[in-house]
C-alpha positions in Angstrom: 96.7 136.4 74.6 95.7 133.5 72.4 95.6 129.9 73.6 96.1 126.9 71.3 93.9 123.9 72.0 94.6 120.4 70.6 91.6 118.1 70.1 92.4 114.9 71.9 90.7 112.2 69.7 90.0 108.5 70.0 88.1 106.7 67.4 85.8 105.0 69.9 84.9 104.6 73.5 86.6 101.2 73.5 89.8 102.8 72.3 89.9 105.2 75.2 89.1 102.3 77.5 91.7 100.0 76.1 94.6 102.4 75.9 93.8 104.3 79.1 95.3 107.3 77.3 93.9 110.1 75.3 95.8 111.2 72.2 95.1 112.4 68.7 95.5 115.2 66.2 96.0 118.8 67.3 93.7 121.5 66.2 94.2 125.2 66.8 91.2 127.0 68.3 90.7 130.5 67.0 90.1 133.6 69.1 87.0 135.7 68.9 83.7 134.2 69.6 85.1 130.9 70.8 87.0 132.7 73.6 90.4 131.4 74.7 91.4 131.0 78.3 93.8 133.6 79.6 96.6 132.4 81.9 98.2 134.3 84.6 101.7 133.4 83.4 101.1 135.2 80.1 102.2 132.2 78.0 100.4 130.3 75.3 99.3 126.9 76.3 98.4 123.8 74.3 95.2 122.3 75.7 93.7 119.0 75.0 90.1 118.0 74.4 88.7 114.5 74.7 86.5 114.2 71.6 84.1 111.7 73.3 83.6 114.3 76.1 83.3 117.4 74.0 79.5 117.7 73.3 78.3 120.3 70.9 75.2 121.0 73.1 77.3 121.1 76.3 76.9 124.2 78.3 80.0 124.2 80.5 83.7 123.6 80.0 85.6 121.9 82.8 89.4 122.0 82.8 91.6 119.6 84.7 95.3 120.2 84.2 95.7 120.7 80.5 92.6 118.9 79.4 89.1 120.3 78.8 85.7 118.7 78.7 82.5 120.3 77.3 79.8 118.7 79.3 76.3 119.4 80.7 75.6 121.1 84.0 72.3 119.2 84.5 73.9 115.8 84.0 76.7 116.5 86.4 74.2 117.9 88.9 72.0 114.8 88.8 75.0 112.6 89.7 76.8 114.8 92.2 75.7 117.2 94.9 79.3 118.6 94.9 79.1 119.5 91.2 75.6 120.9 91.7 76.8 123.2 94.4 80.0 124.1 92.7 78.5 124.9 89.3 75.7 127.0 90.8 78.1 129.5 92.3 78.1 132.8 90.5 81.2 133.9 88.6 82.1 137.5 88.1 82.0 138.7 84.5 85.6 139.9 84.6 86.9 136.6 85.8 84.7 134.4 83.6 86.4 132.7 80.7 84.2 131.4 77.9 84.6 129.0 75.0 81.7 129.1 72.4 79.7 131.0 75.0 80.3 128.3 77.7 81.9 129.3 81.0 85.2 127.6 81.8 85.5 126.1 85.3 88.9 125.0 86.5 89.3 121.9 88.6 92.4 122.5 90.7 94.1 119.4 92.1 92.2 116.9 89.8 94.2 114.7 87.5 93.1 115.0 83.9 93.2 111.2 83.5 91.0 110.7 86.6 88.4 113.2 85.4 88.4 111.6 81.9 87.6 108.2 83.4 84.9 109.7 85.7 83.2 111.6 82.8 83.5 108.5 80.5 81.8 106.4 83.2 79.0 109.0 83.6 78.3 109.4 79.9 79.1 105.9 78.5 77.5 103.0 80.3 79.8 100.4 78.7 83.0 102.2 79.7 83.1 101.2 83.3 80.6 98.3 83.9 80.0 96.6 87.2 82.0 93.6 88.3 82.5 90.9 87.1 83.0 92.8 83.8 86.7 93.4 83.2 88.4 96.7 83.7 91.9 98.1 84.3 93.5 99.2 87.5 94.0 102.7 86.1 90.3 103.1 85.3 89.0 101.6 88.6 91.5 103.7 90.6 90.8 106.9 88.7 87.0 106.5 89.0 87.4 105.7 92.7 89.4 108.8 93.4 87.2 111.2 91.5 83.9 109.7 92.5 84.9 109.9 96.1 85.9 113.5 95.9 82.8 114.5 94.0 80.5 112.3 96.1 79.2 110.1 93.3 78.3 107.1 95.4 77.1 104.8 92.6 80.5 105.0 90.9 82.5 104.9 94.1 80.8 101.7 95.1 81.2 100.2 91.6 84.9 100.9 91.7 85.1 99.5 95.2 83.5 96.3 94.1 86.1 95.9 91.4 88.8 96.3 94.0 87.0 93.7 96.2 87.4 91.1 93.4 91.1 91.6 93.3 91.8 92.0 97.0 89.2 89.7 98.6 88.3 89.2 102.3 87.6 85.5 101.7 90.2 82.9 100.8 90.2 82.6 97.0 90.3 79.1 95.5 93.7 77.7 94.4 94.5 79.4 91.1 98.1 78.4 90.7 99.4 78.1 87.1 102.2 75.7 88.0 103.8 75.8 84.5 104.0 79.6 84.6 104.7 79.8 88.3 102.2 82.5 88.9 98.8 83.0 90.4 96.0 83.2 87.8 93.9 86.3 88.2 90.5 85.9 89.9 89.7 89.6 89.8 88.3 92.0 87.2 91.8 93.4 86.6 95.4 92.1 87.1 97.4 94.7 89.0 101.1 95.2 88.4 103.6 95.3 91.3 103.5 99.1 91.2 99.7 99.0 91.2 99.6 96.8 94.3 101.5 99.5 96.1 99.1 102.2 94.7 96.2 100.1 95.9 97.6 100.3 99.4 97.8 104.0 99.2 94.2 104.2 98.0 93.1 101.9 100.8 94.6 104.3 103.4 93.5 107.5 101.8 89.9 106.5 100.8 89.0 104.4 103.8 89.1 100.9 102.4 90.8 98.9 105.1 89.5 95.5 104.1 91.5 95.5 100.9 94.8 96.1 102.8 95.6 92.7 104.1 95.6 90.9 100.7 97.2 93.9 99.0 100.0 93.9 101.6 100.3 90.1 101.2 100.9 90.7 97.4 103.3 93.5 98.0 105.2 91.3 100.5 105.4 88.1 98.4 105.7 89.3 94.8 105.4 93.0 94.9 107.4 96.1 95.7 108.8 94.7 99.0 109.6 91.2 97.6 113.2 91.8 96.6 115.9 94.5 96.7 115.2 95.8 93.2 111.5 96.4 93.7 112.1 97.6 97.3 114.1 100.5 95.8 111.2 101.2 93.4 108.9 101.5 96.4 111.3 103.9 98.0 111.6 105.9 94.8 107.9 106.2 94.1 106.8 106.6 97.8 103.6 104.6 96.9 104.0 102.4 100.0 103.9 104.2 103.3 106.7 103.7 105.8 104.2 102.0 108.2 103.0 99.6 105.5 106.6 98.9 104.3 107.7 98.0 107.8 104.6 95.8 108.3 105.3 94.0 105.0 108.9 93.4 105.9 108.0 92.0 109.3 105.4 89.7 107.8 107.8 88.0 105.4 109.4 85.9 108.1 105.9 85.0 109.5 104.8 84.0 106.0 107.8 81.7 105.5 107.1 80.1 108.9 103.4 79.7 108.0 104.3 78.0 104.7 106.3 75.3 106.5 104.3 75.0 109.7 100.7 75.4 108.4 100.3 74.8 104.7 102.9 71.9 104.6 102.0 70.5 108.0 100.9 67.2 106.4 104.6 66.4 105.8 105.1 65.7 109.4 105.3 62.0 110.0 102.7 62.3 112.9 100.1 63.2 110.3 99.9 59.7 108.9 96.4 58.4 108.5 95.2 55.9 111.2 94.1 53.7 108.3 97.5 54.0 106.5 98.0 51.1 104.1 101.8 51.4 103.8 103.2 53.1 106.9 106.9 52.7 106.1 106.6 54.0 102.6 104.4 57.0 103.5 106.6 57.9 106.4 109.7 57.8 104.3 108.1 59.9 101.6 107.1 62.5 104.1 110.6 62.7 105.6 112.1 63.2 102.2 109.7 65.9 101.2 110.1 67.7 104.6 113.8 67.8 104.2 113.4 69.2 100.7 110.9 71.8 101.8 113.4 73.1 104.4 115.5 74.2 101.5 112.7 76.4 100.1 112.7 80.1 100.7 109.1 80.6 99.6 107.3 83.3 101.5 104.1 82.8 99.4 102.0 80.0 101.0 99.2 80.5 98.4 101.6 79.8 95.5 102.0 76.2 96.6 99.9 73.6 95.0 99.4 70.0 96.2 101.9 68.3 93.9 101.0 65.2 91.9 104.1 63.4 93.3 102.8 63.8 96.8 99.8 61.8 95.8 101.9 59.1 94.2 104.2 58.8 97.2 101.4 58.2 99.7 98.7 55.6 100.1 95.1 56.5 99.3 94.2 57.0 102.9 97.2 59.3 103.6 96.5 61.3 100.5 93.0 62.1 101.8 94.4 63.2 105.2 97.2 65.2 103.5 94.9 67.1 101.2 92.6 68.0 104.1 95.6 69.2 106.2 96.8 71.2 103.2 93.5 73.0 102.7 93.2 73.6 106.5 96.7 75.1 106.5 95.8 77.5 103.7 92.7 78.6 105.6 94.7 79.0 108.8 97.2 81.3 107.1 94.5 83.3 105.5 92.8 83.8 108.8 96.0 85.2 110.2 96.6 87.9 107.5 94.7 90.9 109.0 96.6 90.6 112.3 99.9 89.6 110.6 99.9 92.9 108.8 98.6 95.0 111.7 95.3 95.9 109.9 92.7 94.3 112.2 92.2 91.4 114.6 90.2 89.3 112.1 88.6 89.2 108.7 85.2 89.5 110.4 86.0 92.9 111.7 87.0 94.0 108.2 84.0 92.3 106.6 81.7 94.4 108.8 83.3 97.6 107.4 83.0 96.3 103.9 79.3 95.5 104.2 78.7 98.9 105.8 80.4 100.5 102.7 78.2 98.6 100.3 75.0 99.1 102.2 75.6 102.9 102.1 75.6 102.7 98.3 72.2 101.0 98.0 
Protein backbone atom coordinates (compact mmCIF):
# COMPACT_ATOMS: atom_id res chain seq x y z
CA UNK A 1 0.00 0.00 0.00
CA UNK A 2 1.47 3.35 -1.02
CA UNK A 3 1.82 6.29 1.26
CA UNK A 4 1.75 9.92 0.16
CA UNK A 5 4.11 12.26 1.95
CA UNK A 6 3.93 16.05 1.81
CA UNK A 7 7.11 18.03 2.33
CA UNK A 8 6.46 20.58 5.03
CA UNK A 9 8.52 23.58 4.01
CA UNK A 10 9.55 26.83 5.60
CA UNK A 11 11.91 29.24 3.90
CA UNK A 12 14.03 29.74 6.98
CA UNK A 13 14.52 28.78 10.59
CA UNK A 14 13.16 32.18 11.53
CA UNK A 15 9.95 31.48 9.64
CA UNK A 16 9.35 28.29 11.60
CA UNK A 17 10.18 30.16 14.80
CA UNK A 18 7.93 33.11 14.03
CA UNK A 19 4.88 31.24 12.82
CA UNK A 20 5.09 28.32 15.26
CA UNK A 21 3.64 26.29 12.44
CA UNK A 22 4.98 24.10 9.69
CA UNK A 23 3.34 24.35 6.31
CA UNK A 24 4.30 24.20 2.67
CA UNK A 25 3.96 22.50 -0.67
CA UNK A 26 3.04 18.83 -0.86
CA UNK A 27 5.22 16.39 -2.70
CA UNK A 28 4.34 12.77 -3.35
CA UNK A 29 6.94 10.22 -2.33
CA UNK A 30 7.30 7.36 -4.75
CA UNK A 31 7.40 3.72 -3.76
CA UNK A 32 10.29 1.41 -4.44
CA UNK A 33 13.68 2.19 -2.99
CA UNK A 34 12.35 5.02 -0.87
CA UNK A 35 10.06 2.68 1.03
CA UNK A 36 6.68 3.91 2.24
CA UNK A 37 5.31 3.24 5.71
CA UNK A 38 2.57 0.63 5.79
CA UNK A 39 -0.30 1.41 8.16
CA UNK A 40 -2.43 -1.14 9.91
CA UNK A 41 -5.65 0.57 8.85
CA UNK A 42 -4.84 -0.15 5.21
CA UNK A 43 -5.42 3.45 4.17
CA UNK A 44 -3.22 5.94 2.40
CA UNK A 45 -1.95 8.70 4.63
CA UNK A 46 -0.57 12.11 3.85
CA UNK A 47 2.56 12.66 5.90
CA UNK A 48 4.47 15.87 6.47
CA UNK A 49 8.16 16.54 6.50
CA UNK A 50 9.78 19.57 8.08
CA UNK A 51 12.31 20.65 5.47
CA UNK A 52 14.73 22.08 8.06
CA UNK A 53 14.71 18.69 9.82
CA UNK A 54 15.00 16.43 6.78
CA UNK A 55 18.74 15.93 6.34
CA UNK A 56 20.08 14.13 3.27
CA UNK A 57 22.75 12.44 5.38
CA UNK A 58 20.32 11.58 8.18
CA UNK A 59 20.29 7.89 9.08
CA UNK A 60 16.98 7.53 10.89
CA UNK A 61 13.43 8.76 10.33
CA UNK A 62 11.36 9.60 13.39
CA UNK A 63 7.61 10.02 13.07
CA UNK A 64 5.37 11.90 15.53
CA UNK A 65 1.69 11.93 14.58
CA UNK A 66 1.68 12.71 10.84
CA UNK A 67 5.09 14.40 10.73
CA UNK A 68 8.44 12.83 9.86
CA UNK A 69 11.98 13.96 10.66
CA UNK A 70 15.12 12.57 9.02
CA UNK A 71 17.80 13.08 11.62
CA UNK A 72 21.00 11.53 12.98
CA UNK A 73 21.22 8.78 15.58
CA UNK A 74 24.55 10.06 16.89
CA UNK A 75 23.35 13.63 17.45
CA UNK A 76 20.24 12.49 19.31
CA UNK A 77 22.30 10.02 21.36
CA UNK A 78 24.71 12.77 22.42
CA UNK A 79 21.86 14.86 23.79
CA UNK A 80 19.60 12.19 25.24
CA UNK A 81 20.18 8.90 27.04
CA UNK A 82 16.55 8.07 26.33
CA UNK A 83 17.05 8.40 22.58
CA UNK A 84 20.36 6.53 22.82
CA UNK A 85 18.70 3.55 24.47
CA UNK A 86 15.57 3.66 22.35
CA UNK A 87 17.37 3.88 19.01
CA UNK A 88 19.81 1.11 19.93
CA UNK A 89 17.04 -1.46 20.32
CA UNK A 90 17.03 -4.01 17.49
CA UNK A 91 14.08 -4.01 15.10
CA UNK A 92 12.92 -7.17 13.37
CA UNK A 93 13.29 -7.12 9.62
CA UNK A 94 9.61 -7.87 9.01
CA UNK A 95 8.46 -4.96 11.16
CA UNK A 96 11.03 -2.44 10.06
CA UNK A 97 9.87 0.29 7.69
CA UNK A 98 12.44 2.19 5.70
CA UNK A 99 12.64 5.43 3.74
CA UNK A 100 15.72 5.84 1.54
CA UNK A 101 17.26 2.98 3.51
CA UNK A 102 16.64 4.72 6.84
CA UNK A 103 14.58 2.88 9.46
CA UNK A 104 11.36 4.60 10.54
CA UNK A 105 10.77 4.83 14.28
CA UNK A 106 7.37 5.93 15.54
CA UNK A 107 7.06 8.18 18.60
CA UNK A 108 3.65 7.34 20.06
CA UNK A 109 2.15 9.94 22.37
CA UNK A 110 4.42 12.75 21.16
CA UNK A 111 2.89 15.85 19.59
CA UNK A 112 4.37 16.66 16.20
CA UNK A 113 4.66 20.32 17.13
CA UNK A 114 6.55 19.55 20.36
CA UNK A 115 9.02 17.30 18.56
CA UNK A 116 9.50 19.89 15.83
CA UNK A 117 10.44 22.48 18.43
CA UNK A 118 12.73 20.02 20.24
CA UNK A 119 14.65 19.02 17.11
CA UNK A 120 14.85 22.64 15.93
CA UNK A 121 16.35 23.56 19.31
CA UNK A 122 18.88 20.72 19.01
CA UNK A 123 19.96 21.46 15.43
CA UNK A 124 19.66 25.26 15.24
CA UNK A 125 21.31 27.26 18.01
CA UNK A 126 19.38 30.46 17.25
CA UNK A 127 15.94 28.82 17.30
CA UNK A 128 15.58 28.58 21.08
CA UNK A 129 18.16 30.77 22.76
CA UNK A 130 18.60 31.20 26.49
CA UNK A 131 16.72 33.90 28.37
CA UNK A 132 16.60 36.88 28.10
CA UNK A 133 16.33 36.21 24.36
CA UNK A 134 12.65 36.36 23.35
CA UNK A 135 10.67 33.26 22.47
CA UNK A 136 7.00 32.21 22.41
CA UNK A 137 4.89 30.28 24.89
CA UNK A 138 4.30 27.52 22.33
CA UNK A 139 8.02 26.98 21.71
CA UNK A 140 9.02 27.14 25.38
CA UNK A 141 6.21 24.79 26.42
CA UNK A 142 6.85 22.37 23.56
CA UNK A 143 10.57 22.16 24.28
CA UNK A 144 9.87 21.79 28.00
CA UNK A 145 7.49 18.85 27.51
CA UNK A 146 9.67 17.02 25.00
CA UNK A 147 12.99 17.72 26.73
CA UNK A 148 11.57 16.47 30.02
CA UNK A 149 10.29 13.26 28.45
CA UNK A 150 13.55 12.54 26.63
CA UNK A 151 15.76 13.69 29.52
CA UNK A 152 17.55 16.48 27.68
CA UNK A 153 18.44 18.48 30.78
CA UNK A 154 20.11 21.40 29.01
CA UNK A 155 16.97 22.20 27.03
CA UNK A 156 14.63 21.51 29.94
CA UNK A 157 16.49 24.01 32.12
CA UNK A 158 16.62 26.55 29.30
CA UNK A 159 12.86 26.26 28.90
CA UNK A 160 12.33 26.50 32.66
CA UNK A 161 14.36 29.71 32.80
CA UNK A 162 12.09 31.23 30.16
CA UNK A 163 9.08 30.37 32.30
CA UNK A 164 10.89 31.83 35.32
CA UNK A 165 11.03 35.23 33.59
CA UNK A 166 7.28 35.24 33.02
CA UNK A 167 6.20 33.69 36.33
CA UNK A 168 8.77 35.05 38.82
CA UNK A 169 9.33 34.24 42.48
CA UNK A 170 10.42 37.80 43.27
CA UNK A 171 8.17 40.86 43.15
CA UNK A 172 8.55 42.37 39.68
CA UNK A 173 8.92 46.15 39.36
CA UNK A 174 5.80 48.21 38.61
CA UNK A 175 5.24 47.82 34.88
CA UNK A 176 1.77 49.26 34.47
CA UNK A 177 0.93 50.92 31.17
CA UNK A 178 -1.73 53.24 32.56
CA UNK A 179 -2.91 54.38 29.14
CA UNK A 180 -3.46 50.82 27.92
CA UNK A 181 -4.62 49.54 31.29
CA UNK A 182 -2.39 46.48 31.10
CA UNK A 183 0.78 45.16 32.63
CA UNK A 184 3.80 45.47 30.38
CA UNK A 185 5.58 42.18 29.86
CA UNK A 186 8.80 41.67 31.80
CA UNK A 187 9.32 38.10 30.53
CA UNK A 188 10.71 36.53 27.39
CA UNK A 189 7.20 35.83 26.09
CA UNK A 190 3.75 37.28 26.73
CA UNK A 191 1.26 34.48 27.47
CA UNK A 192 -2.38 34.68 26.50
CA UNK A 193 -5.17 33.91 28.95
CA UNK A 194 -5.36 30.37 27.65
CA UNK A 195 -1.60 29.96 27.91
CA UNK A 196 -1.61 31.05 31.57
CA UNK A 197 -3.95 28.13 32.20
CA UNK A 198 -1.70 25.80 30.22
CA UNK A 199 1.28 27.02 32.25
CA UNK A 200 -0.53 25.89 35.39
CA UNK A 201 -0.98 22.45 33.87
CA UNK A 202 2.71 22.30 32.96
CA UNK A 203 3.68 23.35 36.48
CA UNK A 204 1.68 20.49 37.96
CA UNK A 205 2.68 17.77 35.50
CA UNK A 206 6.36 18.70 35.11
CA UNK A 207 7.11 19.57 38.75
CA UNK A 208 7.56 23.35 38.60
CA UNK A 209 5.69 24.48 41.73
CA UNK A 210 7.42 27.87 41.98
CA UNK A 211 5.72 29.19 38.83
CA UNK A 212 2.26 28.32 40.12
CA UNK A 213 1.54 31.26 42.48
CA UNK A 214 2.06 33.99 39.87
CA UNK A 215 0.42 31.91 37.14
CA UNK A 216 -2.60 31.41 39.41
CA UNK A 217 -2.56 35.13 40.22
CA UNK A 218 -2.71 35.93 36.50
CA UNK A 219 -5.48 33.39 35.93
CA UNK A 220 -7.45 34.87 38.85
CA UNK A 221 -7.10 38.53 37.91
CA UNK A 222 -7.08 38.65 34.11
CA UNK A 223 -7.13 35.06 33.00
CA UNK A 224 -9.47 32.14 32.60
CA UNK A 225 -11.12 32.58 36.01
CA UNK A 226 -11.39 36.37 35.86
CA UNK A 227 -14.90 36.55 34.39
CA UNK A 228 -17.81 34.36 33.37
CA UNK A 229 -16.86 34.17 29.69
CA UNK A 230 -13.32 32.99 30.31
CA UNK A 231 -14.43 30.75 33.16
CA UNK A 232 -16.51 28.82 30.64
CA UNK A 233 -13.43 28.61 28.41
CA UNK A 234 -11.51 27.06 31.31
CA UNK A 235 -14.27 24.51 31.79
CA UNK A 236 -14.36 23.73 28.07
CA UNK A 237 -10.62 23.23 27.64
CA UNK A 238 -9.96 21.57 30.99
CA UNK A 239 -6.61 23.35 31.12
CA UNK A 240 -7.11 24.47 34.71
CA UNK A 241 -7.53 21.66 37.20
CA UNK A 242 -10.52 21.63 39.53
CA UNK A 243 -8.22 22.18 42.52
CA UNK A 244 -6.50 25.18 40.89
CA UNK A 245 -9.83 26.58 39.70
CA UNK A 246 -11.22 26.43 43.23
CA UNK A 247 -8.08 28.01 44.71
CA UNK A 248 -8.23 30.86 42.17
CA UNK A 249 -11.89 31.57 42.91
CA UNK A 250 -11.22 31.61 46.65
CA UNK A 251 -8.26 33.95 46.19
CA UNK A 252 -10.24 36.58 44.30
CA UNK A 253 -11.93 37.86 47.47
CA UNK A 254 -8.60 37.85 49.30
CA UNK A 255 -6.98 39.84 46.49
CA UNK A 256 -9.75 42.44 46.56
CA UNK A 257 -9.29 42.82 50.32
CA UNK A 258 -5.50 42.99 49.92
CA UNK A 259 -5.83 45.80 47.38
CA UNK A 260 -7.76 47.97 49.80
CA UNK A 261 -6.12 46.93 53.05
CA UNK A 262 -2.47 46.61 52.00
CA UNK A 263 -1.66 48.39 48.73
CA UNK A 264 -3.92 51.38 49.43
CA UNK A 265 -3.27 51.46 53.16
CA UNK A 266 -1.77 54.95 52.81
CA UNK A 267 -5.27 56.33 52.20
CA UNK A 268 -6.12 55.88 55.86
CA UNK A 269 -6.04 59.18 57.67
CA UNK A 270 -3.87 57.63 60.39
CA UNK A 271 -1.03 57.34 57.87
CA UNK A 272 -0.39 61.08 57.76
CA UNK A 273 3.27 62.02 58.16
CA UNK A 274 4.35 63.33 61.56
CA UNK A 275 5.92 66.22 59.65
CA UNK A 276 2.76 66.93 57.62
CA UNK A 277 2.74 70.50 56.31
CA UNK A 278 -1.02 70.77 55.70
CA UNK A 279 -2.86 68.30 57.90
CA UNK A 280 -6.42 69.34 57.02
CA UNK A 281 -5.85 69.24 53.24
CA UNK A 282 -3.98 65.92 53.33
CA UNK A 283 -6.61 64.37 55.58
CA UNK A 284 -9.48 65.50 53.36
CA UNK A 285 -7.73 64.24 50.22
CA UNK A 286 -7.20 60.82 51.78
CA UNK A 287 -10.85 60.60 52.87
CA UNK A 288 -12.07 61.42 49.36
CA UNK A 289 -9.76 58.90 47.74
CA UNK A 290 -10.65 56.19 50.25
CA UNK A 291 -14.37 56.70 49.58
CA UNK A 292 -13.67 56.47 45.86
CA UNK A 293 -11.54 53.34 46.24
CA UNK A 294 -14.39 51.56 48.02
CA UNK A 295 -16.30 51.71 44.74
CA UNK A 296 -13.56 49.85 42.89
CA UNK A 297 -13.87 46.14 42.22
CA UNK A 298 -10.23 45.61 41.33
CA UNK A 299 -8.88 42.24 42.33
CA UNK A 300 -5.50 42.98 40.76
CA UNK A 301 -3.36 44.86 43.30
CA UNK A 302 -0.36 44.98 40.98
CA UNK A 303 -2.28 46.82 38.27
CA UNK A 304 -2.55 49.86 40.53
CA UNK A 305 0.01 52.61 40.08
CA UNK A 306 0.66 55.52 42.41
CA UNK A 307 -1.43 58.13 40.64
CA UNK A 308 -0.10 61.64 39.94
CA UNK A 309 -3.18 63.20 41.53
CA UNK A 310 -2.27 61.53 44.82
CA UNK A 311 1.02 63.38 44.76
CA UNK A 312 -0.68 66.69 44.00
CA UNK A 313 -3.25 66.29 46.76
CA UNK A 314 -0.72 65.67 49.53
CA UNK A 315 2.09 67.68 51.00
CA UNK A 316 5.66 66.67 50.21
CA UNK A 317 6.16 64.85 53.51
CA UNK A 318 2.92 62.87 53.18
CA UNK A 319 3.78 61.93 49.59
CA UNK A 320 7.02 60.30 50.81
CA UNK A 321 5.16 58.35 53.50
CA UNK A 322 2.38 57.38 51.08
CA UNK A 323 4.79 56.06 48.44
CA UNK A 324 6.67 54.02 51.03
CA UNK A 325 3.40 52.55 52.33
CA UNK A 326 2.30 51.82 48.76
CA UNK A 327 5.46 49.85 47.97
CA UNK A 328 5.36 48.06 51.34
CA UNK A 329 1.77 47.07 50.59
CA UNK A 330 2.71 45.60 47.22
CA UNK A 331 5.52 43.62 48.85
CA UNK A 332 3.16 42.36 51.55
CA UNK A 333 0.60 41.12 49.02
CA UNK A 334 3.36 39.46 47.01
CA UNK A 335 4.61 37.63 50.09
CA UNK A 336 1.11 36.24 50.66
CA UNK A 337 0.63 34.74 47.18
CA UNK A 338 2.04 31.20 47.74
CA UNK A 339 -0.12 30.62 50.80
CA UNK A 340 -3.10 32.45 49.33
CA UNK A 341 -3.21 29.97 46.44
CA UNK A 342 -2.39 26.96 48.59
CA UNK A 343 0.94 26.23 46.89
CA UNK A 344 3.42 26.71 49.76
CA UNK A 345 3.88 28.58 53.02
CA UNK A 346 6.33 31.08 51.56
CA UNK A 347 8.33 32.11 48.51
CA UNK A 348 11.49 30.95 50.29
CA UNK A 349 10.22 27.38 50.21
CA UNK A 350 9.56 27.61 46.48
CA UNK A 351 12.81 29.42 45.80
CA UNK A 352 14.68 26.48 47.34
CA UNK A 353 13.00 24.10 44.88
CA UNK A 354 13.74 26.46 42.01
CA UNK A 355 17.43 26.66 42.90
CA UNK A 356 17.60 22.88 43.22
CA UNK A 357 16.15 22.54 39.71
CA UNK A 358 18.72 24.86 38.18
CA UNK A 359 21.65 23.37 40.10
CA UNK A 360 20.78 19.96 38.69
CA UNK A 361 21.20 21.38 35.21
CA UNK A 362 24.74 22.63 35.76
